[in-house]
N, C-alpha and C positions, 0 to 999 in steps of 0.2 A: 826149243826153249821158249817159244812164244805161246801166250794164252793158256797158261797152265794154272790149275787151281792149287791150293796149298798142299793137298795130299800128294799130288803129282810132283810138285817141286821137292817135297820131303823125300820122296822115293827115287828121285832122279839121281843119276850118277854124275851129272854135270856140276862143276863147281859154281858156275854162274847161277844155276837154279838154287843151290844151297845158300849162296849169298843173298839172292833175291828173297828167298824164304825168310832168312833172318831179318832182312830189312823190313819186310811186311810184318813179321811178328813183333819186332821192336816198335814199329810204328803203332801197331794195335795196342801195345802195352802202355802207351802214353795216356790213353783215355782214362783208365781207372786212376792213374796217378794224378791227372789233372783234376778229376772229380774229387778225389780224397783231399788233395791240397786245398781245394776251394771250400769244401764243406766242413773240414775239421777246424776246431778252435785251438787245438793243441799246437803250440809253436814248434815243438820238436818234430812232430809228425809232418808239419808243413815243410820244414827244412829238409827232412829226410826225403819226402816226395819230390821236392824241387831239385835236390841233388841227383836223385834217380833219373829225373827227366833230362837233366844236363848230360849225364853219362850216356843215356840212351841216344840222345842226339849226336853225341860224339861217335858212338858206334855206327849209327846210320851214315854219318859223314864218311867214316872209314870204309864202309861197304861201298859207298859211291866211288871212293878213290879206287878201290880194287876193281870194280866193274868197269869204270871208265878207262883204266890203264890196260885192261886185258880184252875188252870186247868193244870193237869199233861201232857196232850197230847200236850200242846202248848210249852213245854219247849225247844224242839229242834228249833222250829221256832223263839222263843223269843231270844235264844242264838245267832242265826244268825242275828236277827234284832239288838241286842245290839252291835254286831261287826260293823254293818253298821252305827249305831248311833255314835259309837266311831270314826270311820273313818270320818264321816261327821263333827263331832265336831272339829277334828284336821284340816280338810280342811277349815272349817268355820273360824277358828282362823287365819290361814294363809291368807285366802281370805279377812278377815276383815282388817288385817293389810295392805294388798296391796291396798284395796279400799281407805283407809284414806291417802295413799301416793299420790293418783291421784290428 
């Protein structure tokens, strides 16, 4: 389950690979939402993108919970990822407030 690319994780029979794949894909899906929320002037579109980003972060957090509870070797990585999620949530909150001020 170590050092796999996205295709190998998708084809894997291991649940940990499938959860890892979903975590990677959800993380990658944040990029277009951030860009769209930043570049659009439509308030409804901004709110929609910001809500999507929040839901995505909640899903990533749940994937972390699953992997941490079931796979001991992932605990160090998950702890680091949780710190990154916490930093992203804080930055997201500040960023969200600034976007609404525009």
